[in-house]
C-alpha positions as CSV (number, residue, x, y, z in Angstrom):
1,M,-33.9,40.9,70.5
2,D,-30.6,39.1,70.5
3,D,-28.9,37.8,67.1
4,R,-30.4,34.3,67.4
5,T,-33.8,35.6,67.8
6,V,-33.3,37.9,64.8
7,R,-32.0,35.1,62.7
8,E,-34.9,32.8,63.5
9,A,-37.3,35.6,62.7
10,R,-35.7,36.2,59.6
11,L,-35.6,32.6,58.6
12,E,-39.4,32.2,59.3
13,R,-40.1,35.1,57.2
14,L,-37.9,33.6,54.4
15,H,-39.8,30.4,54.6
16,E,-43.1,32.4,54.2
17,A,-41.7,34.2,51.2
18,T,-40.6,30.9,49.6
19,R,-44.1,29.9,49.3
20,E,-44.7,33.1,47.3
21,L,-41.7,32.2,45.1
22,M,-42.9,28.8,44.3
23,A,-46.3,30.3,43.3
24,A,-44.7,32.5,40.7
25,R,-45.5,31.4,37.2
26,T,-42.6,32.6,35.1
27,P,-38.7,33.1,35.5
28,E,-39.4,36.9,35.5
29,D,-42.1,36.6,38.2
30,V,-39.7,34.7,40.3
31,A,-37.0,37.3,39.8
32,D,-39.3,40.2,40.9
33,V,-40.3,38.3,44.0
34,S,-36.7,37.4,44.8
35,T,-35.4,41.0,44.6
36,E,-38.1,42.2,46.9
37,T,-37.7,39.3,49.4
38,A,-34.0,39.9,49.5
39,K,-34.5,43.4,50.4
40,D,-37.5,43.1,52.8
41,V,-36.3,40.0,54.6
42,L,-32.5,39.8,54.5
43,G,-32.0,43.8,54.4
44,L,-30.3,43.5,51.1
45,S,-31.5,46.6,49.7
46,V,-29.2,46.7,46.7
47,N,-29.8,43.5,44.7
48,S,-30.6,42.2,41.3
49,V,-31.3,38.9,39.4
50,H,-29.6,38.3,36.2
51,L,-30.6,35.5,33.9
52,W,-29.1,33.9,30.9
53,S,-30.6,35.1,27.6
54,D,-30.1,32.8,24.5
55,D,-31.0,35.8,22.3
56,E,-28.3,38.3,23.7
57,E,-25.9,35.4,24.8
58,R,-25.2,37.0,28.2
59,L,-26.6,37.3,31.6
60,V,-29.1,40.1,31.4
61,P,-30.9,41.9,34.5
62,V,-34.4,40.9,34.8
63,S,-35.3,42.4,38.2
64,A,-33.6,44.8,40.5
65,T,-34.6,47.0,43.6
66,R,-35.1,50.8,43.3
67,E,-31.8,51.3,45.3
68,A,-29.9,49.1,42.8
69,N,-31.3,51.1,39.9
70,D,-30.3,54.4,41.6
71,I,-26.8,53.4,41.8
72,F,-26.5,52.3,38.3
73,D,-27.4,54.4,35.4
74,E,-28.0,51.1,33.5
75,L,-27.7,47.7,35.2
76,P,-24.9,45.8,33.5
77,A,-25.5,42.7,31.4
78,F,-22.7,40.2,31.7
79,P,-21.1,38.7,28.6
80,P,-19.1,35.4,28.6
81,S,-15.9,36.0,30.7
82,G,-14.5,39.3,32.3
83,S,-16.7,39.4,35.3
84,V,-17.3,37.8,38.7
85,A,-20.9,37.2,37.8
86,W,-19.9,35.1,34.7
87,E,-17.4,33.1,36.9
88,V,-20.0,32.3,39.5
89,Y,-22.5,31.3,36.7
90,T,-20.2,28.9,34.9
91,E,-18.4,27.5,37.9
92,G,-21.6,27.1,40.1
93,N,-19.8,28.4,43.3
94,P,-20.9,31.6,45.2
95,K,-18.4,34.3,45.9
96,M,-18.2,36.9,48.6
97,Y,-16.1,40.1,48.8
98,G,-15.7,42.4,51.6
99,D,-14.2,44.8,49.1
100,V,-14.7,44.1,45.5
101,R,-11.4,45.8,44.8
102,D,-9.8,42.7,45.9
103,A,-11.7,40.6,43.3
104,P,-9.4,39.1,40.5
105,S,-11.9,40.1,38.0
106,I,-14.5,42.9,38.2
107,H,-16.8,44.0,35.4
108,N,-16.7,47.8,36.4
109,P,-13.5,48.8,38.4
110,D,-15.2,52.2,39.0
111,T,-18.2,50.9,40.6
112,E,-19.8,52.4,43.8
113,I,-20.2,49.0,45.1
114,R,-17.7,47.9,47.7
115,S,-19.1,44.8,49.3
116,E,-20.7,42.0,47.1
117,L,-22.5,38.7,47.2
118,V,-22.9,36.6,44.0
119,F,-24.8,33.3,44.2
120,P,-25.4,31.0,41.3
121,L,-28.8,30.2,40.3
122,G,-28.2,26.9,38.4
123,D,-28.4,27.1,34.6
124,H,-30.7,30.2,35.0
125,G,-28.2,32.9,36.1
126,V,-27.0,34.7,39.2
127,F,-28.3,36.7,42.3
128,I,-26.2,39.7,43.2
129,A,-26.4,41.7,46.2
130,G,-24.1,44.7,46.9
131,A,-23.5,47.6,49.5
132,T,-21.6,50.7,49.1
133,D,-19.6,50.1,52.3
134,A,-16.9,47.5,52.7
135,H,-17.4,44.5,54.7
136,A,-21.2,45.3,55.0
137,F,-22.4,41.6,55.2
138,D,-22.0,39.6,58.6
139,D,-22.1,35.8,58.5
140,A,-25.6,35.5,59.5
141,V,-26.7,37.4,56.4
142,V,-24.4,35.4,54.3
143,S,-25.8,32.2,55.6
144,L,-29.4,33.2,55.1
145,A,-28.6,34.5,51.6
146,K,-27.1,31.0,50.6
147,V,-30.5,29.3,51.7
148,F,-32.4,32.1,49.9
149,A,-30.4,31.7,46.6
150,A,-31.0,27.9,46.7
151,N,-34.8,28.5,47.2
152,V,-34.7,31.0,44.3
153,E,-32.9,28.4,41.9
154,T,-35.7,25.8,43.1
155,A,-38.4,28.3,42.1
156,L,-36.8,29.2,38.7
157,D,-36.4,25.3,38.0
158,R,-40.2,24.8,38.8
159,A,-41.2,28.0,36.6
160,A,-39.1,26.7,33.8
161,R,-40.7,23.3,34.0
162,E,-44.2,24.8,34.0
163,N,-43.3,27.1,31.0
164,R,-42.2,24.1,29.1
165,L,-45.3,22.3,30.0
166,R,-47.5,25.0,29.0
167,D,-45.6,25.4,25.6
168,R,-46.1,21.6,25.0
169,E,-49.8,21.9,25.8
170,A,-50.2,24.9,23.5
171,K,-48.3,23.0,20.9
172,L,-50.5,20.1,21.2
173,E,-53.7,22.3,21.2
174,R,-52.5,23.8,17.9
175,Q,-51.7,20.4,16.5
176,K,-55.2,19.2,17.5
177,D,-56.7,22.3,15.9
178,R,-54.7,21.7,12.6
179,L,-55.7,18.0,12.7
180,D,-59.4,19.1,12.9
181,E,-58.9,21.4,10.1
182,F,-57.3,18.6,8.1
183,T,-60.0,16.3,8.9
184,A,-62.6,18.9,7.7
185,V,-60.7,19.6,4.5
186,V,-60.1,15.9,3.7
187,S,-63.8,14.9,4.5
188,H,-65.3,17.7,2.6
189,D,-63.0,19.1,-0.1
190,L,-61.6,15.6,-1.2
191,K,-65.2,14.4,-1.5
192,N,-66.0,16.9,-4.2
193,P,-63.4,16.1,-6.8
194,L,-63.8,12.2,-5.9
195,S,-67.5,12.5,-6.6
196,V,-66.9,14.4,-9.8
197,A,-64.2,11.8,-10.9
198,R,-66.6,9.0,-10.2
199,G,-69.5,10.6,-12.2
200,R,-67.2,11.5,-15.2
201,L,-65.9,8.0,-15.2
202,R,-69.2,6.4,-15.4
203,L,-70.3,8.8,-18.1
204,A,-67.0,8.0,-20.1
205,R,-67.9,4.3,-19.9
206,D,-71.4,4.9,-21.1
207,A,-70.0,6.9,-23.9
208,L,-67.6,4.0,-24.8
209,D,-70.5,1.6,-24.8
210,R,-72.2,3.9,-27.4
211,S,-68.9,4.0,-29.4
212,D,-68.8,7.8,-28.8
213,V,-65.0,8.1,-28.4
214,D,-64.9,11.9,-28.3
215,A,-67.5,12.1,-25.6
216,A,-65.5,9.5,-23.7
217,R,-62.3,11.4,-24.3
218,S,-64.0,14.7,-22.9
219,E,-65.2,12.9,-19.8
220,I,-61.7,11.3,-19.1
221,E,-60.1,14.8,-19.3
222,K,-62.4,16.0,-16.7
223,V,-61.5,12.9,-14.6
224,A,-58.0,13.9,-15.0
225,D,-58.8,17.5,-13.8
226,A,-60.6,16.2,-10.7
227,H,-57.4,13.9,-10.0
228,E,-55.1,16.9,-10.4
229,R,-57.1,18.9,-7.9
230,M,-57.0,16.2,-5.4
231,V,-53.1,15.9,-5.9
232,T,-52.8,19.6,-5.4
233,L,-54.9,19.5,-2.2
234,L,-53.0,16.6,-0.8
235,D,-49.6,18.3,-1.7
236,D,-50.9,21.3,0.4
237,L,-52.1,19.2,3.2
238,L,-48.6,17.5,3.4
239,S,-46.8,20.8,3.4
240,L,-48.8,21.9,6.3
241,A,-48.6,18.5,8.1
242,Q,-44.8,18.0,7.6
243,Q,-43.6,21.4,8.3
244,G,-46.3,22.7,10.9
245,E,-44.8,25.7,12.7
246,T,-41.1,24.8,12.4
247,V,-38.4,26.6,10.6
248,G,-34.8,25.7,9.9
249,E,-31.8,27.9,10.4
250,V,-32.9,31.6,10.5
251,V,-30.2,33.9,8.5
252,P,-30.3,37.2,6.8
253,V,-32.1,36.6,3.4
254,D,-32.2,39.1,0.5
255,L,-35.8,39.7,0.0
256,E,-35.8,40.6,-3.5
257,T,-33.8,37.4,-4.3
258,A,-36.2,35.3,-2.5
259,M,-39.1,37.2,-4.1
260,R,-37.8,36.5,-7.8
261,K,-37.2,32.7,-6.9
262,A,-40.6,32.4,-5.6
263,W,-41.9,34.2,-8.8
264,D,-40.4,31.6,-11.0
265,D,-43.0,29.2,-10.2
266,T,-45.8,31.7,-11.0
267,T,-47.5,31.8,-14.3
268,G,-48.6,35.0,-15.8
269,G,-49.0,38.4,-14.2
270,T,-46.5,41.3,-13.6
271,L,-44.1,41.3,-10.6
272,V,-43.2,45.0,-9.3
273,V,-40.5,45.9,-6.7
274,D,-41.4,48.9,-4.7
275,G,-38.1,50.4,-3.7
276,P,-35.2,48.7,-2.0
277,L,-36.3,45.4,-0.2
278,G,-33.2,44.9,1.9
279,S,-32.9,41.7,3.9
280,V,-35.1,39.9,6.5
281,E,-34.1,37.2,9.1
282,A,-35.7,34.0,7.9
283,D,-35.4,30.4,6.9
284,P,-34.8,31.0,3.2
285,Q,-36.8,28.1,1.8
286,R,-39.8,28.8,4.0
287,L,-39.7,32.5,3.1
288,E,-39.8,31.5,-0.6
289,E,-42.8,29.2,0.2
290,L,-44.5,31.9,2.0
291,L,-43.9,34.3,-1.0
292,A,-44.9,31.7,-3.6
293,N,-48.2,31.1,-1.8
294,L,-49.0,34.8,-1.8
295,F,-48.1,35.2,-5.5
296,D,-50.3,32.1,-6.3
297,N,-53.1,33.4,-4.2
298,A,-53.0,36.6,-6.1
299,S,-52.7,34.8,-9.6
300,R,-55.7,32.5,-8.9
301,H,-57.9,35.5,-7.8
302,G,-56.8,38.1,-10.1
303,G,-56.3,36.2,-13.3
304,P,-53.1,36.1,-15.5
305,E,-52.9,39.9,-15.9
306,T,-52.6,40.4,-12.3
307,R,-49.9,43.1,-11.2
308,V,-48.2,42.0,-7.9
309,T,-46.1,44.5,-5.9
310,V,-43.7,43.7,-3.2
311,G,-42.3,46.4,-1.0
312,R,-41.2,47.3,2.7
313,F,-42.9,49.2,5.4
314,D,-41.7,50.3,8.9
315,D,-42.6,46.9,10.6
316,G,-42.0,44.4,7.7
317,F,-42.8,43.8,4.2
318,Y,-45.9,43.6,2.0
319,V,-47.2,41.7,-0.9
320,A,-50.1,43.6,-2.7
321,D,-52.1,43.0,-5.9
322,D,-54.6,44.7,-8.2
323,G,-57.1,42.0,-8.1
324,P,-60.6,42.0,-6.8
325,G,-59.6,42.2,-3.2
326,I,-61.1,40.6,-0.1
327,P,-64.3,41.8,1.4
328,D,-64.1,43.1,5.0
329,E,-66.4,40.5,6.2
330,D,-63.9,37.6,4.9
331,R,-60.6,39.0,6.1
332,D,-60.9,37.2,9.6
333,R,-61.4,33.8,8.0
334,I,-59.2,33.6,4.9
335,F,-56.4,31.9,6.9
336,R,-58.5,29.0,7.9
337,S,-58.0,25.8,6.2
338,G,-60.3,25.0,3.2
339,V,-61.5,28.6,2.7
340,T,-61.4,29.5,-1.0
341,S,-63.5,31.6,-3.4
342,R,-62.4,29.7,-6.5
343,D,-62.7,26.1,-7.6
344,A,-59.2,26.0,-8.7
345,G,-57.8,26.5,-5.2
346,T,-57.6,24.3,-2.2
347,G,-58.0,26.9,0.4
348,L,-54.8,26.0,2.3
349,G,-52.4,28.5,0.5
350,L,-53.0,31.2,3.0
351,T,-53.0,28.8,6.0
352,I,-49.5,27.8,4.9
353,V,-48.6,31.6,4.9
354,E,-49.7,32.2,8.3
355,S,-48.2,28.9,9.5
356,I,-44.8,29.9,8.1
357,A,-45.1,33.4,9.6
358,A,-46.1,32.2,13.0
359,A,-43.0,29.9,12.8
360,H,-40.7,32.9,12.5
361,G,-42.7,35.0,15.2
362,W,-44.2,37.1,12.6
363,E,-47.8,38.3,12.2
364,V,-49.8,38.5,8.9
365,R,-52.3,41.3,8.4
366,V,-54.7,41.8,5.3
367,T,-56.0,45.0,4.1
368,E,-56.8,46.7,0.8
369,S,-54.1,47.7,-1.7
370,E,-53.9,51.1,-3.2
371,D,-55.4,49.5,-6.5
372,G,-58.3,48.0,-4.6
373,G,-57.0,44.5,-4.5
374,A,-55.5,42.6,-1.5
375,R,-52.5,43.7,0.5
376,F,-50.8,41.2,2.8
377,E,-48.5,42.7,5.4
378,I,-45.9,40.6,7.0
379,V,-45.0,42.1,10.3
380,T,-41.5,40.9,11.1
381,T,-40.7,43.2,14.1
382,T,-41.7,42.1,17.6
């Protein structure tokens, strides 16, 4: 076949591959399809896709061909400045080198790569193709590679939009679930103390009609207790509604300091530190709120003599107590709104704990402590 026929055949195969690119659901999937397409259709056997990582603050390799991995012991990640890849990413202009030794900036001067093509992928990253021979890429391949890189950028835009849409849908679903929980709690749990308050108020009025001041005072105190329970319940509901699954600035927080601040609001019981606690990456205020709710849960269920222990384990930290513990059959439901085994609680404390943990990307596990009580494990590693 002549050069024109080869180019047209490649272009047709590139259009077919583009449909697969557009069907990819995530940026990682797009990258995988891209590297294989560049190899199979364009003959760029040594290629890779590097995408910007907010966490690492650099362009990290997301996908590469086997040939690329064979050449590099470890595919490079490109930090800001000091590389052709970074220049292409920030400037938005492709660069082609028949011999990378002629490049004004090169990430690794000792690289085996001689020819190199670097194409921007918008705000997402760069596509890189290389060869161990100098001047390995002709004009036809470079032209098709430009078209291909533009298609990859479009596919990444689409995948990013769909990811954002899925995230929004998931967030809305979580908000709906939380609203359903709030509705159930308000309609059920608020009715109980409200009914108590109304009944006791009626009894107080009857007592006053009989001029029985002591009985009236007793009933009024019970009305006040019912009102206090409603205030507590509403405070917890507002805490969930206002803060949801969000956190502020995440910084290294000394766990023992946060623990003692949270304990200041706890009445009764004994607090024990099990070994060095170190620090944890967290929103300080929300970490204290999480700990305070766990301490309050232990105090409510174990009584004023409860012994609460805070310690570390390989994957995070734990809060354990020597109270009555949590039956196996209840451990899957204790984080649901409104679940409580004591009249003094609102059933929202542990829901708040799980919400704060989720906002940090943590997981909460519950098991039995060494003393037979409850042990809540906050898994902070991902």
